[in-house]
Structure formats: structure tokens, C-alpha cells
C-alpha positions in Angstrom: 15.2 -5.6 115.1 13.0 -8.6 114.6 11.2 -9.7 117.7 9.5 -12.8 116.1 8.7 -15.5 118.6 8.4 -19.2 117.8 7.1 -22.1 119.8 9.7 -24.9 119.5 9.2 -28.6 120.4 12.5 -30.4 121.3 12.9 -34.1 121.8 16.6 -34.8 122.0 19.9 -33.0 122.4 18.2 -29.6 122.9 16.3 -30.8 126.0 17.3 -29.8 129.6 20.5 -31.6 130.7 21.4 -32.6 127.2 24.5 -31.5 125.3 23.0 -28.7 123.2 20.5 -27.2 125.7 22.7 -24.1 126.1 21.3 -22.9 122.7 18.0 -22.4 124.5 19.4 -20.9 127.7 17.7 -17.5 127.1 14.4 -19.1 126.1 11.3 -19.6 128.1 10.4 -23.2 128.8 6.6 -23.7 128.5 6.7 -27.2 129.9 6.5 -30.8 128.6 4.5 -31.6 125.6 3.8 -34.2 122.9 3.4 -34.2 119.1 1.2 -36.7 117.3 1.9 -38.4 114.0 5.7 -38.8 114.5 8.0 -41.4 115.9 11.4 -40.9 117.4 14.3 -42.7 115.9 17.8 -43.3 117.3 20.7 -42.4 114.9 23.5 -43.2 117.4 24.8 -39.7 118.0 21.4 -37.9 118.1 17.7 -38.7 117.7 15.5 -37.7 114.9 11.7 -37.8 114.3 9.9 -39.0 111.2 6.3 -39.0 110.2 4.5 -42.1 111.5 0.7 -42.3 111.8 -0.7 -43.3 115.2 2.6 -42.6 117.0 3.6 -39.8 119.5 6.8 -38.1 120.6 7.3 -36.6 124.1 9.5 -33.6 124.6 9.8 -30.1 125.9 8.4 -26.8 124.6 10.2 -23.5 124.4 9.3 -20.0 123.3 12.3 -18.8 121.2 13.2 -15.6 119.5 14.5 -15.1 115.9 18.2 -15.2 116.9 17.7 -18.5 118.8 15.8 -19.9 115.8 18.7 -19.0 113.5 21.2 -20.7 115.9 19.0 -23.8 116.1 18.7 -23.9 112.3 22.5 -24.0 112.1 22.8 -26.6 114.8 20.1 -28.9 113.2 21.7 -28.4 109.7 18.2 -27.1 108.6 17.5 -28.1 105.0 20.2 -30.8 105.0 19.8 -33.2 107.9 16.6 -31.8 109.3 13.8 -29.5 108.1 11.8 -27.2 110.3 8.1 -28.0 110.0 4.9 -26.6 111.5 3.3 -28.9 114.1 0.5 -29.0 116.7 2.0 -29.3 120.2 -0.1 -30.7 123.0 0.8 -29.0 126.3 -1.5 -29.9 129.2 -5.0 -29.4 127.8 -3.9 -26.9 125.2 -2.8 -27.2 121.6 0.0 -24.8 120.6 1.0 -24.0 117.0 4.7 -24.5 116.8 7.7 -25.9 115.0 9.8 -29.0 115.2 12.9 -30.3 113.3 12.0 -33.4 111.3 14.7 -35.7 110.1 15.2 -35.7 106.3 16.3 -38.8 104.4 14.7 -41.5 106.5 13.5 -44.3 104.2 11.1 -46.6 106.0 12.0 -50.2 105.1 
């Protein structure tokens, strides 16, 4: 059995009181955090984030296991709509190494 743990930053439908939060129901919430170098975009049905220098995104931080990671990959259409990328997450005065789902296919105009 794989007991891998991931630190996941969420900024939209996976947050508390949002429609897909139940995917994280067995995960430990580590609090609120921010990531730098991204901006949040609204795509009507759900938000996404894209790389954008000098911007930040606020969200929540969770410790998740391998099974939850696989379920979130499916939910986020990992590799198709979103890609899972490594990111520094700022929680209180600490920097955590984690992952976030970045929107694929956004073309800045």
C-alpha cells in the first residue's frame, strides 16, 4: 500500500463549502495559504490559475494521500484541462513544497 502524502493547494471548487470539497473530506486541512506567480481566472463553471508574474492566489492547503491525489487528478482532468505542478505554498510564516492544478490552454491576449 502506498502511503505517499502530498501538500495540495486548492483555490476553487475543492475549497470548503464548494461543490467538490467532498473529495478532500478525509484529508487534513493545514490552513489558508497563498501561491505567488499565478493569477486566478474565471471560466464560468470553475476557476483556473495561470502563470502571471507579480500576482498571487489565495486558497486552502491540504495534506492528501495517494488515493485522494488520484481522485483529484480525475476530477481536474489532469493532463487535459489542468496539469499538476510543483509550487511553493506560503502558510503563515512558512513555505511548504506542494502541488497545484494549473489550467492548460490559456492563451494570454
